[in-house]
N, C-alpha and C positions, 0 to 999 in steps of 0.2 A: 240522661240527666247530666252525665259528665260532660258531654259535648255542649250542653247549654251553659254550663259553668265556664267552660273553656272559651266559648264564644263571647260570653259576657265579660270575662277577664280581658280578652283581647280588645274588645270594643272600649272597655273602661281605660285600658292603657293608651289606646289611640286618642281618646278624648282628652285624657290628662296631658299627653304630649302636645296636642294641638293647643290646649289652653295655656300650657306653660310657654309655648312659643309665642303666643299672642301678648304676653306680658312685657316683652322687650320692645321698646319703641324703635322704629326705624332710625338709622343714623341720620342726623340733620345734614343737609347740604351746606357747604361753606358758601354763604351768600355775601361775605365780606368782600369789599373791593380790594384788589391787590395794591400793594404799595407802589407808588410811582418812583421814578428815579429821583425826583425832587424831594419826595418824602424821605427817602433813604439818605440823601445828602444832608438834609436838614437834621435828621436824627444823629448822623455821624458827627456833624459840626457841634451839636449840642453835647454829645458825649466827650469829644476831644476837649471842649472848653471846660466841662465839668472836671475832667481829669487834671487839666492844667491848674484850675483853681485849688483843687485838693493838694496838688504837689506844691504850689506856692505857699499855701497855709502851712504845710508840713515843714518846708524850708524855713519859714519865719519862726515857727515854734522851736526848731532846732538851733536857730541863730547861725545858720550856715551862710556862707558868701559864695553862692553858686552862679555860674554863667549858663545861659541857655543857647543852644545852637539853633540854626534855622529850622531844623527838623523837629525840635522840641526836646532833645536830649538835654538834661541838666548835668553839669559836672563841676567839680572843684578839685584842683590839684592841691593836695595837702603837703606833700614833700616832693621836691624837684629832684629827679635823677639826672645823670649825665651820660647815660648810654645812648645807643642808637634809638631813633624814633621808629614808631610803628609804620609799616608800609605794606601795601597790597602784595601778597605772596610771601611775606615774612611769617615765620612761626612765632606766635606770642605764647608765653607761659606766665600765668598769673596765679598769685594766691588771692583768695577772695572770701568774702562773706556776703551772702545774698539773703535779703529779707523783704517782707512786704512793708508798705507804708505804715501799717499798724504795729510794726515791730516783730511780727511773726517770723522766726527764722525759717529759711527754706533749705539752703545748701551752704556748705563752706569747704574750703580746701583742707582744713584740719581733718575733717571726716572723709571727704570725698576725693582728696588729692588735688593737686594744682590743675587748673583749667588750661588746656593746650589746644590751640587751633591755628589754622592757616588764615591769615587776615584776607578777607575778600572772598572766601570760599563757602561762607555760610556755616551752618552747624551750631552757631550760637546766636543769641539775640542780635538783631540788626543794630540796636542801640549800643551794644557792647563792641561790635565791629567798628561803628562810627567813633566811639570813644577811644579805642586803642590807637586810632590814627592821629589822635591829638596828644598822645603820651609818648614818653621815652622809657627805656629800660631804667629801672630804679625809681620811677615815679610811684607815688601813692596817691590815690584819688578816690573821691566819692562820686557816684553816678546815680541819677534817678532816671529810669526808663519808663515813659508812659506806656500804657498797654500796647499801642500800635508799634512801638519799637521793642517790645518784649515778646510776650507769647499770645497777644491778641485776645480774641473772643473765647478761645478754648482753654487757655492756660497750658500747662505742660502735661496734663492728665495725671499728675502725681501730687506735688506739693504746692504748685502755683495755680491758684484758681483763675478762671476766665476773667478777662478785663482787669487784671491786676497791674498796678504800677510797681516797679521793682527798685529797691535800693541796693546798690552794689558798693562795697568797700573793697578796693583792689590795690594790689601792689604788683607792678610789672617786674617779674623776676628776670625774664630774658626776652629779648627780641633777636631772633636769628634770621639774618637776611636769606632770601631765596637763593638757591644755587643756580 
């Protein structure tokens, strides 16, 4: 009698496992066509233009008088300094406030300390590197970096989300020539 109950229990368990396994549909194959290079270029152009429109609207709302470089960096020199200009290989030391276009604060030198970097060696946003080459020690400036000159698709994995335009308010504290 016990072996009949054991056999029945084993068969019932097997049947339940088989039935439970049948409830999950097989994964669907990806039948979508892959994006062509033209599709990707078209989407990128659309996103860049969308970013530029948002930046232009922001500048108009703020009443700022900014200039745009050929790469899409926006800048306005607020106070002119008289020290050395930024150059590749020079050490730049900045005080700064960094926020998103919607005003969300991200980083600032009061909390995080001055930003120091060797111009042309990376480690900071490419838009900031470009901007410092336009400035002198003692300058104060506003910058707006579109996503492709900032942290791009991924953000900084901390306070800056992906595809974010950045607003920098900086003061060039020191430009130290390369030795």
